[in-house]
VOGU-3710 file (C-alpha; in Angstrom, 3 decimals, decimal comma):
1> mlarlgslag> 0,000/0,000/0,000  1,317/3,435/-0,930  0,181/6,453/1,065  1,524/9,938/1,502  2,778/10,984/4,893  3,893/14,385/6,068  6,625/15,146/8,529  6,836/17,700/11,266  7,714/21,267/10,397  10,814/21,940/12,413
11> rapqreadtt> 13,905/20,166/13,664  13,313/16,556/14,539  14,258/14,943/17,831  17,555/13,080/17,969  17,362/9,737/16,184  18,885/7,898/19,131  15,783/8,679/21,193  13,506/6,123/19,479  11,086/4,174/21,645  8,583/1,477/20,906
21> ggqsaseena> 5,738/3,409/22,466  3,627/5,969/20,687  0,390/7,882/20,529  -2,690/6,742/18,715  -3,177/7,964/15,154  -5,806/10,477/16,277  -3,519/11,833/19,011  -0,629/12,147/16,564  -2,798/13,970/14,022  -4,088/16,356/16,658
31> atpplaidfp> -0,549/17,173/17,799  0,984/17,537/14,334  1,625/21,083/13,083  1,186/21,995/9,401  3,081/19,547/7,218  6,281/20,708/5,525  7,845/17,417/4,363  5,614/15,174/2,294  6,771/11,676/1,311  5,057/8,507/0,072
41> lrspapetqa> 4,929/5,679/2,603  4,846/2,159/1,147  3,897/-0,648/3,499  4,155/-3,471/2,941  6,964/-2,858/0,480  7,399/-5,227/-2,493  10,410/-6,926/-0,870  8,488/-7,451/2,363  5,569/-8,929/0,438  7,866/-11,300/-1,447
51> rdtyrqqasr> 9,515/-12,518/1,747  6,203/-12,972/3,529  4,823/-14,960/0,596  7,648/-17,505/0,749  7,458/-17,780/4,532  3,699/-18,323/4,384  4,035/-21,025/1,729  6,480/-22,945/3,907  4,425/-22,406/7,047  1,314/-23,756/5,349
61> larqerwddl> 3,110/-26,910/4,178  4,588/-27,469/7,651  1,189/-27,125/9,314  -0,185/-29,708/6,905  2,876/-31,931/7,531  3,515/-32,130/3,806  7,214/-32,711/4,383  7,975/-34,126/0,943  6,426/-31,106/-0,757  8,241/-28,737/1,595
71> temlraadlg> 11,649/-30,334/1,118  11,192/-30,444/-2,651  10,311/-26,754/-2,700  13,361/-26,054/-0,538  15,643/-28,168/-2,732  14,451/-26,454/-5,911  14,885/-22,983/-4,421  18,354/-23,834/-3,125  19,747/-25,506/-6,229  18,081/-22,908/-8,455
81> hertpagmpv> 19,617/-20,061/-6,425  16,201/-18,430/-6,181  16,198/-15,040/-4,488  13,859/-12,178/-3,764  14,223/-8,939/-5,753  16,596/-7,598/-3,070  18,761/-10,721/-3,099  17,535/-12,676/-0,058  17,863/-16,454/-0,670  14,427/-18,028/-0,919
91> arllcegafa> 15,753/-21,175/0,779  16,435/-19,181/3,938  12,913/-17,752/3,918  11,391/-21,207/3,486  13,339/-22,475/6,495  12,154/-19,510/8,549  8,550/-19,991/7,490  8,524/-23,722/8,172  9,667/-23,193/11,781  7,657/-20,009/12,350
101> drmscarrat> 4,878/-21,534/14,471  7,361/-23,237/16,772  9,620/-20,193/16,779  7,203/-18,263/18,971  7,442/-21,032/21,588  11,226/-21,078/21,271  11,354/-17,315/21,708  9,364/-17,517/24,938  11,614/-20,294/26,234  14,852/-18,513/25,441
111> gsgdsgaahq> 13,513/-15,220/26,744  12,980/-16,782/30,168  16,219/-18,773/29,995  14,332/-22,088/29,986  16,794/-24,366/28,217  14,644/-27,447/28,763  11,619/-25,924/27,048  13,768/-24,805/24,110  15,174/-28,319/23,762  11,648/-29,722/23,779
121> vlrdwatalg> 10,596/-27,407/20,947  13,499/-28,653/18,835  12,912/-32,299/19,754  9,320/-31,987/18,588  10,522/-30,349/15,368  13,054/-33,135/14,762  10,399/-35,785/15,370  8,027/-34,123/12,919  10,709/-33,915/10,210  11,867/-37,508/10,602
131> ptveapwral> 15,353/-38,888/9,838  17,766/-36,403/8,291  20,967/-38,414/7,762  20,022/-39,239/4,171  17,774/-36,226/3,603  19,919/-33,097/3,217  17,092/-30,577/2,934  15,263/-31,995/5,940  18,590/-31,648/7,725  18,693/-28,029/6,593
141> llasaqleva> 15,240/-27,405/8,074  16,321/-28,876/11,406  19,744/-27,209/11,501  18,256/-23,816/10,627  15,925/-24,085/13,617  18,786/-25,139/15,892  20,839/-22,166/14,710  17,977/-19,747/15,301  17,494/-20,995/18,858  21,240/-20,700/19,484
151> alfrgapgta> 21,103/-17,109/18,249  18,190/-16,361/20,589  20,176/-17,594/23,587  23,137/-15,453/22,599  21,062/-12,346/22,061  21,186/-9,694/19,358  24,545/-8,174/18,394  25,310/-5,129/20,472  23,364/-6,352/23,518  24,995/-7,386/26,779
161> dpdaarsaaa> 27,008/-10,590/26,673  24,904/-13,609/27,700  25,516/-15,164/31,097  27,207/-18,540/31,483  23,958/-20,514/31,367  22,739/-18,844/28,190  26,159/-19,195/26,557  26,196/-22,898/27,397  22,698/-23,349/25,973  23,681/-21,547/22,775
171> lehleaalmt> 26,736/-23,774/22,421  24,616/-26,910/22,836  22,345/-25,878/19,989  25,294/-24,949/17,766  26,806/-28,378/18,388  23,481/-30,003/17,549  23,333/-28,042/14,286  26,865/-29,127/13,403  25,952/-32,781/13,980  22,823/-32,365/11,855
181> lrphdprrlg> 24,804/-30,841/8,987  27,854/-33,122/9,160  26,616/-35,925/6,840  25,865/-33,486/4,013  28,602/-31,994/1,831  27,415/-28,663/0,370  29,892/-28,823/-2,510  28,840/-32,318/-3,567  25,172/-31,351/-3,376  25,662/-27,917/-4,948
191> saalaaarcr> 23,794/-26,386/-2,017  24,493/-22,763/-1,130  21,992/-22,965/1,743  23,878/-25,827/3,381  27,151/-23,974/2,802  25,729/-20,890/4,534  24,559/-23,015/7,463  28,039/-24,548/7,776  29,536/-21,068/7,958  27,283/-20,329/10,922
201> vielmpcpea> 28,863/-23,208/12,897  32,411/-22,549/11,751  33,504/-21,691/15,298  33,085/-25,356/16,245  35,306/-26,620/13,439  39,041/-27,178/13,922  41,070/-24,004/13,319  38,150/-21,763/12,271  40,534/-18,897/11,494  42,199/-21,011/8,820
211> rlaaeyealv> 38,877/-22,154/7,331  37,145/-18,792/7,033  38,441/-17,775/3,622  37,838/-21,140/1,956  34,340/-21,621/3,384  33,086/-18,110/2,705  34,714/-17,654/-0,680  33,061/-20,878/-1,858  29,721/-19,608/-0,556  30,073/-16,195/-2,186
221> aaepdcpahl> 31,183/-17,811/-5,451  27,936/-19,807/-5,446  25,761/-16,721/-4,818  27,855/-13,602/-5,460  24,863/-11,271/-5,634  23,639/-12,139/-2,120  24,627/-9,403/0,360  23,889/-11,606/3,391  26,865/-13,884/2,681  29,282/-10,969/2,379
231> raygvdlspa> 27,937/-9,373/5,546  28,319/-12,601/7,527  31,873/-13,041/6,229  32,752/-9,534/7,370  31,426/-10,124/10,888  33,378/-13,376/11,240  36,550/-11,612/10,067  36,240/-8,854/12,673  38,312/-8,854/15,878  35,184/-9,742/17,848
241> rfgswpaldr> 35,161/-13,116/16,095  38,127/-14,740/14,356  39,972/-12,007/12,494  41,614/-8,611/12,740  41,078/-5,184/11,236  43,812/-5,610/8,583  42,505/-9,072/7,655  38,962/-7,747/7,297  40,025/-4,846/5,111  42,160/-7,081/2,874
251> aarrmamlta> 39,336/-9,581/2,474  36,830/-6,806/1,746  39,032/-5,557/-1,088  39,492/-9,076/-2,401  35,754/-9,785/-2,387  35,116/-6,475/-4,136  37,416/-7,663/-6,900  35,875/-11,155/-7,092  32,286/-9,859/-7,210  32,907/-6,783/-9,364
261> ahwgsgayaw> 30,664/-8,114/-12,137  27,722/-8,042/-9,708  28,464/-5,154/-7,344  31,271/-3,058/-8,760  33,170/-2,213/-5,597  30,030/-2,748/-3,504  31,286/-5,850/-1,702  33,731/-3,650/0,196  30,790/-1,939/1,898  28,863/-5,174/2,444
271> mwwdvlaqqp> 31,858/-6,737/4,217  32,101/-3,779/6,601  28,336/-3,262/6,895  27,435/-4,951/10,192  30,912/-4,525/11,622  30,714/-0,725/11,586  27,204/-0,793/13,053  28,201/-3,169/15,868  31,869/-2,265/16,460  32,484/1,496/16,117
281> agfahveaey> 36,224/0,922/16,539  36,153/-0,214/12,921  35,845/3,376/11,722  39,546/3,786/12,492  40,388/1,013/10,020  37,904/1,285/7,133  38,873/3,332/4,071  36,053/5,841/3,987  36,477/6,916/0,353  36,439/3,320/-0,849
291> fvaalhdile> 33,343/2,679/1,267  31,555/5,687/-0,238  32,455/4,536/-3,753  31,063/1,113/-2,834  27,742/2,663/-1,773  27,486/4,397/-5,144  28,157/1,074/-6,893  25,560/-0,768/-4,814  22,871/1,692/-5,845  24,007/1,498/-9,450
301> arpgqhmank> 23,875/-2,314/-9,384  20,551/-2,426/-7,506  18,610/0,750/-8,224  15,239/0,917/-6,565  13,520/2,042/-3,425  14,367/-0,998/-1,308  18,089/-0,378/-1,624  17,688/3,396/-1,360  15,845/2,960/1,937  18,362/0,399/3,169
311> laaycglals> 21,336/2,670/2,552  19,561/5,776/3,847  18,551/4,024/7,066  22,072/2,646/7,457  23,872/5,963/7,031  21,231/8,094/8,722  20,271/5,815/11,606  22,325/2,651/12,147  25,642/4,544/12,122  24,405/7,724/13,787
321> gdappasara> 26,464/8,961/16,719  29,301/11,297/17,563  31,320/11,883/14,389  34,231/14,344/14,549  34,616/16,445/11,386  36,762/14,826/8,691  36,469/11,422/10,405  35,590/8,239/8,539  32,310/8,090/10,421  31,389/11,624/9,374
331> ritgcfdwiv> 32,276/10,874/5,746  30,177/7,713/5,632  27,162/9,001/7,554  27,284/12,107/5,360  26,284/9,891/2,439  22,747/10,161/3,800  22,577/13,505/1,970  23,098/12,286/-1,575  21,274/8,998/-0,999  18,146/10,958/-0,062
341> qdhlrevhpe> 18,553/13,561/-2,797  19,493/11,241/-5,655  17,661/8,030/-4,820  15,030/8,125/-2,056  11,523/8,650/-3,441  9,369/6,798/-0,902  9,779/5,392/2,613  9,676/1,682/3,466  9,197/1,718/7,264  10,105/-1,956/7,789
351> iwtaarrlpg> 13,657/-1,191/6,694  13,971/1,705/9,140  12,715/-0,502/11,957  15,286/-3,187/11,174  18,174/-0,720/10,845  18,464/-0,520/14,621  16,435/-3,143/16,408  14,980/-2,386/19,815  14,083/-5,095/22,350  10,398/-5,509/22,995
361> cadpaaalrl> 9,211/-4,309/19,593  7,607/-7,513/18,350  4,158/-6,078/17,615  3,924/-5,456/13,834  1,858/-2,284/14,245  4,327/-0,876/16,780  7,234/-1,801/14,517  5,558/-0,018/11,611  5,043/3,106/13,697  8,640/2,967/14,867
371> gtsrarsala> 10,035/2,722/11,335  7,814/5,528/10,110  8,800/7,729/13,044  12,490/7,076/12,449  12,312/7,953/8,769  10,225/11,048/9,473  12,684/12,147/12,171  15,739/11,678/9,958  14,200/13,530/7,017  12,821/16,347/9,173
381> eyfadevarg> 16,230/16,846/10,752  17,960/16,848/7,379  15,529/19,316/5,770  15,056/21,478/8,881  16,859/24,458/7,347  14,670/24,360/4,233  11,542/24,178/6,362  12,756/27,073/8,494  13,074/29,166/5,323  9,413/28,638/4,527
391> rsviftetgi> 9,679/25,786/2,040  7,785/22,541/1,687  9,774/19,470/0,633  7,799/17,160/-1,656  9,030/13,656/-2,559  7,825/12,424/-5,960  8,804/9,680/-8,403  10,803/12,194/-10,431  12,719/13,729/-7,546  12,502/16,029/-4,552
401> hlqpapggac> 10,840/19,386/-5,097  10,846/22,541/-3,002  7,894/24,888/-2,953  6,632/27,631/-0,663  4,820/26,230/2,337  1,127/27,188/2,618  1,025/30,711/3,979  4,801/31,066/3,863  7,045/33,118/1,636  9,819/31,339/-0,229
411> tlapcpalay> 12,121/34,036/-1,493  15,448/32,217/-1,405  16,890/30,021/-4,125  16,776/26,268/-3,471  19,762/24,831/-1,654  22,693/23,925/-3,959  22,320/20,179/-3,430  18,738/20,237/-4,668  19,451/22,742/-7,413  21,879/20,200/-8,913
421> prrnlrdedp> 20,251/16,888/-8,020  22,339/14,624/-10,249  25,478/13,507/-8,505  27,609/13,978/-11,618  26,808/17,703/-11,374  27,941/17,961/-7,752  31,349/17,767/-6,135  30,359/14,570/-4,342  31,841/11,583/-6,106  34,894/10,118/-4,387
431> pclt> 38,208/10,291/-6,218  39,283/7,491/-8,500  40,813/4,722/-6,420  42,780/3,001/-9,151
//
């Protein structure tokens, strides 16, 4: 659904102040001053609809216990390298959808630290699936669930480290996933989904540091246009896992070269993506100009509103924080300007919600309000000077337009960035890196 939504006239509150609470729609409307920033709001976005469709298909088959049909659908999606328009592997979505009903029980168990209840959820799932030793895609369904439960016990990146009991429970489920996957060779089967699952248990393999490059490069070679694989590789190469800053930067440059046909230099940014959001120390080691060039290449390789929203939310929200002038953080977060001006034409609130997850925001309606509020806040803050000069900012399919606000005088010329909206007419592009 596409609707138009205005933003507040005036400087927005700081983006770090998001909460999951909020007023009712009538209260918000009553408190909202005349609108000065007008942008289309699309929810659900096409990518969200595509992902939900695959999850629902798998969930329906699991509820009906049509395991042969489910595993055949999973096998076909995996071997056919099927992906959503934004590059998410369909096989991953099918695994998520199949376990979705039980996932709510697992989430309650892990939230209360009840390891026994979590084990029971997975035992029931394993019993329903049947033997997996000679059934690789049933094994994938089971291992994916075990990995998700392990991740729940560990908690989201950036949260407090889990206590000893939760860490032990997470390790148990990782070991179970490794045992489930062990009989199935991803290379022999040609399965990128199994290869990705193996990478998620790499810490349990002998000498994981020595295996990282081989395991991940094989995975990326199988699906080079999937950002999730590059992002996971970057996290595992960070000092918080099995690598170092120099090793991460070298690998990011190498992957940019190997995937240039798909992303240009974009893989450099994908490799650093989650690392910079979770480990701010990385800003001292990333090459900011290369990263900015990679963002340009990503949007050139994948033009469209999903990617525009993803990059805008990343630069304007996920990385927001203290950024000294001329620092790498300031250079990268400053890309919010040209991403909005050159590419953003509508807001996809689900992306803004996911850019910085908050605990306790499981309600879909609350999540939608949160994402909308975040986007509105970021745009209102960015365009605050234009609004203060008596202009309205209108987002359309053809670009961003300035016009006098109702009852206001607009006597000044538009700001230079909007007067020259094409980036090749602005002094923005990073220097040639070759």
